[in-house]
N, C-alpha and C positions, 0 to 999 in steps of 0.2 A: 504494500500500500504506500503510495506517495505521501509526502509531507502534507500537501494540500488536501488530499483525500482524507488523511488521518485527522486533520484539524476539523474538516466538515463533519466527520463522523462523531468526534468526541466533544467538540466545543459546545454544542447544545447541552450536553450532560454537565459540563463544567458550570455554565451559567445557571442551569436548572437546579443544580445542587445548592448554589448560593441562594437562589430565590426560594427554594424549599426551606432553608434554614430561616430566612427572613419571615416568610409567611407562617411557618410553624410558630415562631416566637410571638408574632402579632396576635394570632388567634388564641394561643394559650393564655396570653395576658388578658384578653378581653373576657374569656370565660372565668378567669380567676379573680376579677375585680371585686365582686362582693366578698369573697373570702379574704382577700388582702385588706379590704376596708375594715372588716370585722377584727382582724388581727392587729391592725395599726390604730384602731379606735377612731376611725373617721367615717364619713358617709360615702356610699358608693359614687354618688354624683360628683363629690369633691375630688375623687381620684381620676377624673377625666384628664387631669394634667399629666398623669403617668402615660396615658395614650397620646395625648396631644403633643407633649414635649418631644416624643419620638418622631412624630410626623412633622412637627415644626422644624426639628433639627435636620430632617431630610430636605425640607423645602429651602432652608437656608444654606445647607452644604452642597446640594446638587449643582448649583450654578458654577462652582469652582472646579467640579470634578472633571469636566471636559478639558479645561486648561491643564489640570494636573496629569490627565491621561496623555494628552498630546505632548507634554513636556517629558514625562518620565516613563511612558509606555503602559499599555493596558495590562500586561502581565504583572508588573511590579505593583501597580496601584490596586489591582483587583485582589492580589494576595494580601497586601497590607490591610485592605478594607475588611476582608474576612477575619483576619487576626484581631483587629480592633473590635469587630462585632462580637466575636467569641469571648474575648476578655470582658467586655461590657456586660455580657449575659451573666457571667459569674458574679460580677459586682451587683447586678440586680438581685440575684439570689441571696446576697449577703446584706442587703439593705435593712436598716433598722427603723426607718421612718419614711414618710412620703418624700421628703426633701432629698434624701440619699437615693431613693429609687428614681426620682425625676432626673437627678444628675446622671445616674448610670444610663438611663434611657436616652438622655441627650448624647452621651458618648456612643451608644448603639446607633443613634441616628447618623453620627459622623461616618461610621463604618458603612451603614446602609446607603448613605448619600453617594459614596464612591462606588459601591457594588452595582447598584441598579443601572445607572446610565453607562458605566464603563462596560458592563456585560452586554448591554443592548448594542453599544457601539461596536464591540467585537463581532457580534452577529451580523450587523449591517455591513461591515467592511469585508466579511468573509463570504457572504452569500449574495449572488446577483438578485435583482428585484424579482425575477421570475421564480426564484426559490425562497423568497423572503417569508411569504405567508406560511409555508410549511415549516420553515425553520423556527419562526416565532411561535407557532402553535406547539411544536415539539418541546420548546423550552418551557412553555407555560403548563403543558400537561403534567410533567413530573412535579413542577412547582405547586400544582393544585393539590398534591398529596398533603402538603402542609396544612391547608384549611381542613382537609378531610380528617387528618389525625389530630390536629391541634385541639379542637374543642373536646373531643372524646378523651384524648390522652391527658389534656389539662384537667378535665373534670375528674378523671380517675385518680390522678396524682394528688389533686387537692383533697379529694374525698378520703384517700387511704394514707397519704403521707403528709405533705405540707405544700403550700403554694410556693415556697422557696425552691423546691426541687424542680419546678417547671422550667426554670431558667437554665438549669444545668444540662437539659436535653440538647442544647446547641453545641456543647463541647465536642462530642464525637462527630456530629455532622460537620462542624467547622474544620476538624482535622481531616476528614475525608475531602472536603472542598479544597483545602490547601494542597493536598496531594494532587488532585486533579488539575489545579492551576499550575503547579510546578511541571507537570508532565505534558499537558495538552493546550494550555492557554497561549495563543499567539501574542506577539509583542508588537502592537501597532503604535506608531508615534506620529505626531503631526508633521506635515510637510514643511511647515515654516515655524520659526521660533517667535511666537507672538508674546508680547509683554502682558503681565497680569493687570487687569483693570481694577486697581485697588479702590479707587473712588466709587466705581460702579458697584463693586462688591459690598462696600459699606452702605451705600444708598439702598440697594435692593434688599440686602439682608436685614437692615434695620427696619425698613418699611414693612416687609412681610412678617418679621418677628413681632413688631408692635401691633400690627393688625390682627394677627392670630391670637396674641395674648389678650387683646382687648375683647375679642369675641368670647374668650374663656371667662374673663372677669365679668362681662355682661351677664353670663349665666348665673353668677353667684350674687348679683345685685350689690356689689361692694363699692361701686363708684357713683359719685354724683353725676347727674345728667350732663351738666356743663363740662365737667372734667372729662367724661367719656367722649363727648363731642369734640373737645379740643384735641384729645389723643387721636381720634379718628381722622381729623383734619391733618394732623402731623404725619400719620402713617401714609395717607393717600398722597400728601405732598411729597414725601420721600420717594414714593414709587413714580410719581409724575416727574420728579427731578431726575430719576434714573433714566426715564424715557428720553428726556431732553439731552441728558449727558451722553447716552448711547448713540444718539443720532449725529453727534458731532465729532466722534473719534474713530480712528481706523480699526482698532481692536477692542470693541466693547466686551464686557463680560457675557452678555446675551445679545446676539446680533438680531435686533428686531426686524431688520429688513427681510428676514426669511418669511415673515408673515405676508409678504407680497405674493407668495405662492399659495394659490387658492386651496388646494387640497391640504397643505400643511396648516394653513390658517383655520380651516374648518375643523380639521381633526383635533387640533390643540384647543382652540377656543370652545368649540362645541363639546369636546370632551371635558373641558373645565366645568362647563355648566352642568353637564350630566353627572359628573362626579360630586358636585355639590349636594345632589340628592342622595346618591348612593353612599357617600362618605360617612354618614352617621349611623348606618346599619350595624357595622361591626361592634359599636359600643351600645346601641340601643336594644338590639335583639337579646344579647345575654342578660342585660339589665331587666328586660321585660320578662324573660323566662324565669329568672332566679328570684327577682324581687317582686315583680308584678304577679307572676303565677305561682310563686313559692316553690319552684322546682329546685332540687339539689344540683350542684355544679355538673355532675356526670350526666344527668338527664338533659340539662341545657346543652351540653356538648353534643349529645346524640342528635338533638334537633337541628344542629348546625351541619351535620354530615350530608343530608340530601342536597344542600346547596353545592358543596364541593363535588359530589358525584355527578350532578347534572352538568356542572361546568366542565368536567372532564369529558363527558359524553359529547357536549356541544363542540369541543375542539376538533372532534373527528369529522363533523359534517359542516362546520362553518366555511371551509374553502369551497365546497360545492354550492352552498347558499350564495356566497359572494359572487362566484362565477356565473350563477344562474340569474340573480336579480340585480347585481351591482351594488356598490357601496351606498349610493344615494338612497335607493329604496329600502335597503336593509336597515340603515341607520335611522331613517325617519320612523319607520314602523316599529322597529325594535325599541327605540327610546320611549315611545308611548307605552309599550307593553311593560317596560321596566317601571315606569311611573305608576301604572295601574297596580302592578304587583306590590309595590311599596305601600300604596294606599290600602290594599286589602289586609295588610297586617294590623290595621286599626280595628278590625273586627275580632281579633284574637283576644280572648279573655279566659278567665277561669271557667272550666267546663267546655271549652271549645274542643271538638273531637280531634284526636291526635292526627288522624289522616288528613284533616284540613290543613293543619300546620305543616305537615310533611309536603303536601301538594304545593303550598305557597313557597316553601323552601326550594323545592325542585324548580318551580317557575323562576324564582329569583336567580338561581345558579345558571339556568339555561339561558335566560336573556342577558344577564350580566356578562357571561362568557363570550357570547356572540358580539356584544357591544365593545368590549375591551379588545378583542382580536381585531375587529374592524377599525377602531380608532387608532390602535397602536401601529398598524401596518399602513393605513392610508396616509399617515403623516409623512412617510418617506417615499411615496409614489413618484413625486416629481422633484425630489431633492437630489442635487448633484453629489457625487461621491466626496468631493473636497469639503462639502458643507455638512457631511453626515455627523461629525462630532458635535458641531454647534446645534444641529437639529435635535440630536439625542439629548443634549443638555437642556435645551429649551423645553422640549416635550416632557422630560422627566420633572423639570422644575414646576411647570404648570400642573402636571398630574398630581404631584405630592401636595402642592399648595391648595388645590381644589379639595383634596381629601381632608386636609387639615381644616379648611373652612367648613366642609360638610359635617365633619365631626363636631366642630364647635357650634355650628348652627343647630344641629340635632339636639345637643345637650342644652343649648340656650332655650329652645322652644320647650323642651321637657321641664327644665328648671323654672321657666316662667309659669307654666301651668301648675307645677307642683307647689310653688309658693312656699309657705311656712309649714305645710303638711309634713309630718314625719315620713321618711322614706320606708318605714316599716308598715305603713298603711297600704296594703296591696291594692285596694280598690282605687285610691287616689293616684298611686304610681302608674297603674295601668291606664287610667284616664289621661294622665299627662303624656305618656308615651304614645297613646293613640293620636293625640293632637300633633305630636312631632312627626309621626308617620304621614299624616295627611299633608302637612306642610311640605315635607320632602317629596311627596308624590306630585304635588302641584309644580314645584320647581323642576322636577325631572321631565314632566310632560311638556312644559314650556320650552325646555332646552332642545326639544326636537326641531324647533323652528330654525335652529342654526344650520341644520343639515339640508335645508331646502336650497341653499346656495350652491350645492354640488351639481355637477352635470352628469348626465346618464352614463358616460363612459369614463368618468373619473376613477382612477385606481386600477384600470385594466392591466397596466404593466405588472401589477401584483396579483390580482384576482384571476386573470386569464393568462398571465405570462406573455403578454403582448410585447412584441419587439418595437420599442419606441426609441426615438432619437435621444441620446443622452442629454440631460438637462445641463444648462450652463450654471456655473457657480454664481450665487447672488452676491453682488458687491456689498462691502461693509456699509457704505453710506451713499446717498445720492444727493 
């Protein structure tokens, strides 16, 4: 087997192993939140910072990952990222209070920030566009084993041992991933040595961090309205300042001129809006099952399994659906279905038949899987090879930022309706979560409007393997 063929064979496994570790950790933590809260003597809703801090760290760290990979190479950066993630997992398990755990989760986010876009970049540079959909799907299928095992494994560990043990699961997986990186990860570097945009990094990072933190504080009603409004103005001003700054330099942190590409713009911005609705589910569903319905952690984990199973099944048929109907039709219709499914969770309450919850979970996994496969591959349909690093960085940044906002928005709505009612009141907790599901449903359905800008044949270079003329690199500024 040639070196190129060997890389194409094993690279998806390298990236999938890292994604497996990351997804396993995220789903285990979500399932264990009520148990962690009880042990640390805090309310479950107040622990959303443990989840938010990780996603926020990803959103802040991802923009610099493309520059680091171009400068030091995908192999070295990917390996260091896995090592940091594994060490941070151990620190999470040793945490004695929410502050220590939040700090360890921030460190985990730094590792994850380098893992996700760098792994995706290696896939994009290794496989031609006609093979990209199959490669991406192959990467995601093994990674979906994480959500499949996470809730169940996390629930069993919490039930029989301790929530602290759930973080140590990443250690053997991390060691396996490091071995695969050493043996099979290609070492791609940038073709030019571009300087780091320090000013842009400060503006963008501070703006996104402040905005995400503000959403979290809103949910706990600890800020005066005028203070919150002032902070909102500051955060938005920082992001606007970054946009102005990026348009005037040759090597910005995130090259926003890539948004001139219609398919990239629609996939990233439309995906941002869609993930605002979907982003709150990983936190809200375990909370509803365990606090609202009074189920133990292991039963809550079992109810999350159908979602992962359906997602894995959809990966096998999504290429045929996209080839038959095209990206435009699939994304418009499927986004509406996702919104409807989220809204249907508002009818789940104590006494709801188990088969109905399972059916909703299957629908959620089925539609979400198709959506993410479509958006993640459409973004690169018309992006030139020299722009792939920047495109991967921007796409990953907006993806994680939208999930952070979705999580914060979901907990904000739930916290608003919950008010001062004790979170041990199952009826009131369930009612508050129902309101959150309805709000997320409306946001998701409205996000389908973004995909109407696509044309019928957009993305055919990926969905049908069409031979199209290579795209020209997009200039840094105009």
